[in-house]
C-alpha positions, 0 to 999 in steps of 0.5 A: 488202133484199139484193136491192133494186136501188141506186136503189130502195134510195136511193128508200126511204131519201130518203122514209124520211128525208123522213118523219122530218122531217115527223114531227119537223114534225107532232110539233113543232107538237103540242107547241108546241100543247099548250104553249100550252093548258097556259100558257092553263089556267095562266093562267086559274087564275092570274087566278081566283087573283087575282080571288078575293084581291082580293075578299077584301083590296082593297090586295092588287093593289098589294102582289102587283104590287110584289112580282111586279116586284121578285121579276122584276127580282131573279131577273133581275140575279141569274140 
């Protein structure tokens, strides 16, 4: 763009920066949406596994829930 007037080159640069911001916003929305879908799929799998475990051993919820809270408390205090 050596022969482009200064005013036009500024405008092109501003439009480019504007589009970069818009693209980052859209990309961020896509990433957040994909993360939400991924977490939903993982939660559904965990719920199915938990139901399967309870079906085979009726006291599993008592053990798993207590161990989960204990593990979470340990990790929180440790790190």
